[in-house]
N, C-alpha and C positions, 0 to 999 in steps of 0.2 A: 667331554670335548673341552679343550683348553679355552679359557677366556683371556683375551688380550686387550691391552689398553694402548692406544696410539695417540701421540701428540701431533697435532697438525698446526703448522704456522705458515704465514705468507705475508710478505710486505711489498710484493710486486703484483700489481693488479689483484690485490688481495681478495676482493669480493668474488671475482670470477674464479680465481685459483682455489679459494676455500670451497666453493661450490663444486668445482671439478674434482678436487681431492675426495670429497665426501661421495660424489657420484661414482668415482672409480672404485673406492673401497666397497661401496654397496654392491656394485656389479660383481666384484670378485668374492666378497665374504658374505653377502646377503644382508640380513637384518642388522642394523647398527643402532647403538645407543649413543646419543649425541649430548655433549655438554652445551652450555651456552657458548657464544662466541665472545671473546674478550679482546680488547685493544690494549696493547702494551708498547712501551718504548722499545727501540732496538737495544739489546743488551750486548755489550762487548765491542760495539762499533757505533759510529754515527750513521744513521740511516732513517728511512721512513718507518712509521709505526707499523707494528704487526697486528694481524688478526690471529688469534690462537684459540684452540679448543682441544678437547680430548674426546676420543671415540672409543667405544668398547664394542666387542663382538666376540662370538665364539668361532673357532676355527678347527679345521681338521688337519691343517698343514703343520709340519714341525717348525721350530723356532727359526731355523736358518732359511727355510723356504719363505716364511712370513717376512723376514727381514729383506730378502731379495725382492719379493713382490713390492714392498714399500719403496725400495730404491728404483725399481722399474717404473712405478707410478710417478715418482719424482722426475725421472728422466723424461718420461712421456709428456710431462708438463713443463718442459724447458728448464729443468734444474741445471744450473751452471756450477760444476764442481772445480773449476779452474782457479777460483778466487780463494781468499783466506777463509779459515774456518768460520769466523764471525763476519758475515757479509749478508747483503740482501738476498732474498730467495723468492722464486716463484712459488715453490711448494717445498715444505720441509715436513717429512713424516718420520717420526721417531717411535720405535717400539719401546714403550715404557715398562710394561709388565707382560709376561707370558705366564699366566697362572701365578704360582709362587716360586717360579724358577729363579735360582741364583746362578749367574753365568758370567764368565769373563774369558772369552776366547774369540779368536778370529775377528777381532775388531768389534765384537758385540758384548756389551756389558748390561746385565739385567740384575736387579732393577736398575733402570737408567738413573744416573746420579742427579740429573736435573730435577727429579721429583722433589728432592730435599732442598734444592737451592734456588729454584725459580718459581715465583708466584704464578707466572703464566702457564706453568705445568700443574702445580699443586692445587690451585684453586679449582680449575675445571675438573681435575681428577677427584677432588674431595666432593665436588658437586654431584657427580654421577656414581661414585663409589665411596661414600663417607665411612662405612663400616669396614671396608677392606683393609686388612692389616698389611703394612709394608713388610716385605719378607726379611729385610735386614734390620730396620729400625724397631720392628716389633710394636709399632703404634698404628692406630687407624689413621686413614687419610684425614678424617675430620679432626682428630687430635693434633696431627702434624700441622694442619692448616691453622688451627686455633693458636698454636704456639709460634707460628711463622712470623718473622719480623716484616710486617706489611708496609713499613716505611721505606724499604730499600728499593722498591720498584713501583712504577706507576702502572696500575692495571684497572680497567673498568669494563663491565659488561656492555655490549652493544646490541641494539636491535638488529636481528639478522634473520632473514627468511630463506629457507631452502626450497 
């Protein structure tokens, strides 16, 4: 059964939307492994701070079905796609990894590039899957996080109960 990793982010009613995103994922996929929740500044635009986390689970669906399910959950939670790419979001669910699949088609790129570029993705991913090897970089998430320039983004864990 493929294992997937999903990045969850929200900066609009972020506590409620983070909880609802996790609830919806659990309802569809079953048992989830959750990272800590982290607070980060908006990246690429001026906006309220985000809550971010990474979620892992095993799936029976193919990669495109999983990606569609994530978009549907976003839409059900008020995701507005009419604005610019970098803007505030009720809920942002990005498929980071689908096993070790490397894919670039139909608007879906795996592994997701943000893993290597954003602390709010890499830190929680390294937390729940430190030994997992990035399919393209060939290094573990723990090694990638250790080498990451932590001065370029403000990121801190927050107390959060589900």
